[in-house]
N, C-alpha and C positions, 0 to 999 in steps of 0.2 A: 281590952285596952286598945284604943285606936292607934294604927301605925302612923309614924311621922312621915312628912313629905320626903325627907331624906331617905328613909327606909324604902318607901315606894319607888323612888327614883333609882336607888341602888338595885332593887329587885328587877326593874325594867332593863337595866343595863346588862344584867345577867342573862336575860333572854336574847340579847343581841350578840352577834359574832363580833367581838371587839379586836380580833387579830388584824395586824396590818394586811391590807389588800382585800379585806372583806368588803362586799358590796352592800350598802344600806340605802334605804329610801329617805329622801330629804325633801323639804318644802322650801320653795323660793320665797323668802320673806322681804328681800330688798334688792333693788338693782341700782348699783352705783356706776360711776363713769368708768372705772377700771376693774371693778370686781362685782361679784354676785354673793350675797349673803344667804345661806341656807340653814335650815333647822333640821337636824337629823335626830332630835331627841337625845342628844348627848349632853355632856357636862357643859359644853359651850357651843355657840353657833360656829358654823364653818364659813370661812371666807375663801372663795375660789376665783381665780382670774377670769375676767369677762371673756377673754379669747377662747376659753374652753366651751363657751355656749354659743359660738357663732358658726355660721355655715361657710361654704367656699366663697360666698360673696360678702363675707364679713357682716352678715345680718344676724341680729340676736334671735335665738330660737326659743326663748322661754319668756315668761312674764311672772309677775308676783302671784303666788298661789299655786304655781305648777309643781307637780310632784316629779322629781327626777331621781335617777340612780346615781350614786356617787361612791367612790372607792375610799375606804378609811385608810389613811396613811399613818396617823397617830392620834390618840385621844388626848394626850397631854404632851406638848412639845417643850415643856419647861417654862413657858410663859403663860400657861393657863389657856392656850388656844388649841382647838381641834383642827388637824390638818386633813383636808378632804381633796379629792381629785375627780373632776368630771371626765377628764380625758381617759384616765385608767378605767373608769366605769364603762365608757364607750367601748374601749377595746375588749373588756370582759364581756359586754353585751354582744359585740361582734363575734367573738369566739364562740359564745353560746349559740348564736344564730347559725354559724357555720357548722358547729357540732351537730345540731339538730338536722341540718340539711344533709350533712355527711352520712348520718345514721339512716336517714330516710331515702337517701339517693336523690335528693331534690336538686333542681337547677338553681344556680346562683348567678347574679349579674356582676360583671366586672368590666374594667377598661384596660386595654393594653397601653402602658405608659412608657415603655422603653425596651431596648434590646440588650440582652446579656449573652454571655457565652453559652451556647446550647439552647437558647430559647428567648423568652420575653418575661418582663415583669408586668404583673397585673394588679391593679387596685381592686380589691373585693371589699366594699364597704370602707371601713377605716383601716383595714389590714392590707398587707402587700403579699402577693403570692407569686409563684413561678409557673410559667407555661412552657413546657419543653417544645422545641421546634417541631418534633414529630407529631405532637398532639394539637397543632394549630388547625390542621384541616385533614380531610380524608385522603388527600393527595398532596405531595410536596408542592409548595408555592414558591415560585422564583421571586415574587414581589408581594410583600405583606403590608405595604404602606397604606393600602385602602382600608385595612382593618384597625389600624392604630388610632387611638383616641375616640373610638366609637363604642357605645355600650354593647356588649356581647354576652351571650349566655355560655356558662361553663358548668362542668360537673367537677366535684371535688374527688380527687383520686388519692390524696394523702393529706392527713391533718395531724400535726404534732404540736400541741400547745407549749409543752416544755421547751422544745427546740425552736419554737416560733416558725414552724415550717408549714407552708400551705402550697400544695401542688394541684393545679387545675388542668382540665382538658376541654378544648372546644370540639375536638374530633368526636368525643363520646356523645356530645349533644347532637352533632350533625348526623352521626350514624343512627341515633335513636329517632331523630325527626324524619330521616330519609327512609327508615325501614318500612314504615307504613306506605309512604308514597312510592317507594321502590317496588313493593309487592304489587301495588295497583298498576304501576307502569309495566312491570314484567308481564303481567297478564295481557297487556295490549300490544306489546312489541312483537315483531316478526321479521324474519330475514327478508331483505329486499324492500322493506318499508322505508319511505322517505319521511324524516322527522326534522323538527327544528330544535336547535340547542344553542347554548351560549358557551363560548370558549372561556374556560376557567383556569387553565394552566397550559403553559407552553414549555416543552422540553426539546432537547437536541434531536430526539427521535420522533417527535410528533406533538400532538395537542390533545388535552383532555376536554371533552365537551360535555357539559351538564345538560342532560335531556329532560330535566325536571324531576330530580330525585335519584337519578342514576347517571353515572359518568361513563362515557364511551371513549375509546381510544381512536383517534384519527392519526394513523401512522403517516410519517413524512412521505412515503412512497404512494400514498393514496390521496394526497392533497391536490396534485395536479399531474397531467400526463407528461409534462416537461419536467426536467430535473429541478428540484427545489433544494437550494443550498442549506436553508434553515427555515423551519416553520414560521418564524417571526417575519420572514420576508413577505409572506402571504397573509398571515393571520395576526390578530392583536387580541389581547385580553379584553373580554367583554363583548366581542363580536357575536352577533346573532347570525347563525348560518344554517342552511339546510344541508343535511347529510343523509347518505343512504346506509342502511344497516347491512353490512356485508356478512358478518358472522354473529351469532347470538347463542351464548351458552346460558340457558335459563338456570341451571343448577349452580353454576359458579358466578352468576350475575355479571358475566363479561360480555361486552359489546364492542365489536370492531366496526368502525365507521369508514365511509369513503366519501370524498368530496368530488374527485375527478369523475367518478362513475355517473354523475348527474349530467355530464356533457358527452357528446359522441367521441369515441376513441379515434384519434387522428390516424392510428395505424390501419384503421379500416376505411377512413374517409379520405385521407391525404396521401397514403403510400402509393396509390395508383398513379400519381403524378410523377413519380420518380422512376427513372430508367437507368440500368447499369450502363456506364460508359458516358453518360451525359454530364456536362459541367453546369454548376449552379452556384449561387451565392449562399453563404451560411454565416451565422453569427456565433462566435466563440462564447460558450456558456460556462466552461469549467476547464481547469488545467490540472494535469496529473504528471507524474514522472515519466509515464509511458506514452503520453500524447495529449490531445485536447478533445473535448466534446464540443460539437457545433450544431446548432439548431438549423435544420434545412427548411422545414415548414413548421407551423405552429404545433407544438407538442411532440415533434419528432426530431430526435437528435441522432447524430452519427459520430463515430470515433475516427479521428485522424491519428493513426499511430505515428510515433516519432520517426519510424523508418519511411513513412510516406510524406514527410514534410519537406525534405530536401533531397536532391539526387545524390549529393556528395557528403554532406554533414549528417551522418546517421546517428551519431552519439550526442548531438546537441540537445540541450534541455528545451522543452517546448516553450518555456517562458522567454527564451531568447528569440523565438520566432514570432509568436502571437501573444495577444493579451485578451483578457476577458472583455467581452463587449465589442471586439473588433470584427468587422465584416471581411470575410475572406472568400476566395474562389476555390471551389473543391470539385473533384470528380467522384461520382458514385462508383465505387469499386465492387461492392457486393451488398445484397439485401437478403437478410435472413429473417423472414417473417415469422417463422416458428419461435425463434428465440428473441425476436424484436431487436435485431441488431443490424446496423448499417455501417459498412466500412467505407471511409472516405479517403481521398488522397489530395494533397496540395501540389506536390511536385509534378503530377500528371498534367496540371494546367500550364506548365512551362515547358520549354524545350528540353528534351532528353539529351544531356551532353554526350552520352555514349553513342546515341544515334547521329548526333552532329559530327562527332569524331569519325565515325564509320563512313559518313558521306564525304568527308574531307580527305581521308587517307585510305590507301589500299595496302594489302600484304606486300612486303618487299620495299616499301617506302622507308627512307631514312629519316629519323626524328631525333632532334637534339633536345635534351631537357635536363633539369637538375634532380639529383637524388634527394627524395623527400625523407626516406627512412631506409634502414638496413635491418632485415629480419633474418631469422634462421633459415629461411627458404629463398632469399633473394633480395634484389634491390627494387624499391618502388621509385619510379621516375615520373616527375610531373611532365605531362605531354600536352598541356593546354586544355581548354574547355572545362577547367576545374576538376579534371580527372587524372588519375595516375595509372601508369602501366607497370607491369612486373617483368623484371629480368630474372628468370629463375636461375638458381645456382648453376644448373647444367647448361645454361645458355651464356655464361660469362666468358669461358675460355675453351678452346679446342683441346689444349694440352694439359692444363692444370685442373685438379679436382675443384669443384665449386667452393668448398669451404676454405681452400687456399687462395683461389682467385679473387674471392670477395674481399680479402684483406687489403687489396690494392686500392680500394675505394672508401670514401668517407662521405657522410651526409653533407650536402651542399655542392658536391662535385658536379660539373656539367659533363655529361656523357653523350656520345652519339650512339644511336641504337637502330636496329632494323625491326620494323613492324612484322610480327609473325601472324597474328590473328586478332580479331575483335569479336567478342561474344556479347551482343547487346542485352540479351535476356539475363545472363548471369553477371553483366556489368564487369567484364574482364577484358583487359588488353594485355596480350603477350608480346614481349619485346626480346630482342637478342643483341648481345654485343659481339659475340664470336662470329656471327654471320657477316660482319663487316669485312673479315679477311677470308681468303680461300681456305678450303678444307683439304689439306694435303692427304689426310687419311682416306677421305671419301674418294678423292681423285685417284689415288693409288689402287684402292680395292675395286674401283669401277673397271679397271683394266686387268688387274691381276686377281683372278678368282681362286677359289680353293682348288688345289692341285697344280697350280701354276709353278713353274720352275724359275727361280730368280737367283741373282748373284747378290750376296750380302757381305758387309764388312763387320768384323767382330769389334764391338765397342768395349764391352766388359765381359769377363769370364771368371767363373769360380768353379768349384768342384762339382756343382750340381746343375748349373745352367749358364747360358751365355746370352747377352743382349746384342742383337745384330741390328745394323743400320741398313734398311732396305732402300730408302730414298730420303729426300729432304723432308724432315719432320715425321718420318714413318719408321718405327722400330718393330722388332719382332723378338720373340723368345725361343731359344733352342734349349730344350731340356736334355739332361744327360741321357735319358732313356731313348731319346730320338736322335742322338748324335751318330749312332752306328748300329748295324745289325749285330755286331759283337758287343759283349758286355764290357762296359767301361766303368772303372772304379772312380776315376778322377778325370773330369772333363778337361782340366788344364794340361793333362798329359798328351792330349791329341789336338787341342785347339789353343791358339794364342791370340792375344789382343792385336788388332790390326790386320789379321789374316782375312783373306777373301774366300768365301765359301759359296758353293752352289747348293741351294736348298729348295725344298718343295714346301709350298704353303699348305699346312695341314688343317688350320682352323682360323676363321675370321669372326671376331666378336664385335659387331658394329656398335652395339649399345655401350660396351665398356671400352671400345676403341683399342682392342688388343688383337695381335696376330701371333699365331704359333707356327713354327716351321719345323721341318724334319729332314734329316739326311737319310735316316733309315728308310723312310717311305720312298725317297728318291732312288736309293740303291735297289730296293725291291722292285720298283717300276723299271729301272734300267735292266735288272736281271731278267725280268719277264719279257721285256722287249728283245733282249739278246736271244733268249730261248725261242721266242716266236720266229725270230729271223733265221735261226739255225734250222728249225723245222721246215720253214718255207724253202730254204735252199736244198734240204734233203729231198723234199718232194719234187723239186725241180730236176734233181739228178736222176730220179727214178721214172720220170715221165717219158712216154714214147717219142721218138725223134723222127720216124718215117711214117709214110701213109700206111704201109703194110703193118707196122707195129701198132698203129692206131686201130686198124681193122681187127687185128688179132686181139687187142685189148678189149674191144667192145664185145667180140664173140665170147671171150673168157667170162665177161660179166654176165652174159645171157645164160651160159651153161651153169654158172653158179646159181 
């Protein structure tokens, strides 16, 4: 018995995957203004929007009779129509293509269409993938705009259809492409060789140069003999340059390049023109906290330390004195060819205020100035010429200790001083206030030396010592042990205030301006003198008085 058409049709449907999302083959049977009609051998024909069959230019990509893949959304939508989708079929086809490429490790084509956090979005066919920033190139790129919107080759590194996740890598493609070229290039490179390359990336520390399959590092210090603030000042992306291979590690495929090595070293060609002590013009190239660098001749720089910028303002910041690009006058202070260092000075090109002061004043001159500051060791007084002199604590007063005498002064006071000395090399000026008045102590001790006998008046006395007044502004100390040859328990029992005493100077301390006196030493000296006098008189009494006695005395000496 022959089967009916309905039975045959039902049997054919059983052979098809009729589940939603299934991909089936269909034939275009009609093209209308807004939709395309296809026959997928189902219960009814499918109607699909025309937009699903157009390209990016809105051009129709099919014609009547073409076979196309469509996705089955529903066989019966309740109105007797079959719902099909060309768009979903395209995505399914795209996933299938990517899956095959992923399994085989094949290269796919895509276009970078935007930036997202951590990388870029890439259109791979009708799907969108993610390109991590680290997988964009073999080296970090500061600017990737030249790659955006252009067809590029990628490798799939992750594919997850369920999560709609596609991750691609351009670096993997570049590394694979460069491996063969790199090996060929490695075989030809050698240290000292001069090669051409293209600047492909610029960093703060240098530039990466593509040598044609292998990147080399051109460090910032090897770009030019002069100081380079940033590589971008000299180089630009895409520049074709000639470089010299300085170091080459074939095993690690590392190449160090040099640009300045292609021209003569100015330290060998220009340094002979410079002499220590000569003045020359220079251009400020860089500022630091400790000074400034200035170019003397092309490619040769020297350091002007902050201490060599100004004679008096040693703590001033260099930016307050000079600016980058300014032409200044400097003196060459030192040339260290081994370490390639030159020391320069700016202040040496002007008058030394210490030398000017020294030529204007001599020791002993009186100078009036204002106190600029008060420190733990003295007073700094402005003496003109932009310099200060120091009145040390010990030079403030003859009578008072320095830490007490300094309390009588304050910042801004005008004081008169005496110039003691000027040290031009150490840039020091020594002043004195106490030298303005006579030194009673020095005058007294110049006349009355140790052992001198003087008369003193008792100013103060206690059980252990007495303070005596020797002269105007000169005092001395009499200790209890020095008050008598006899033992004294209480000095007040033998000496009273206002009493005049005859004493001997036993010790003079010029540094501390102290004098000690003694009655005991005076008594000992007086006793010795008395004994010597007695002996002398006794000898006189026994001496011969006549000529006969003298002759007899001489004969007695001979007999003995």
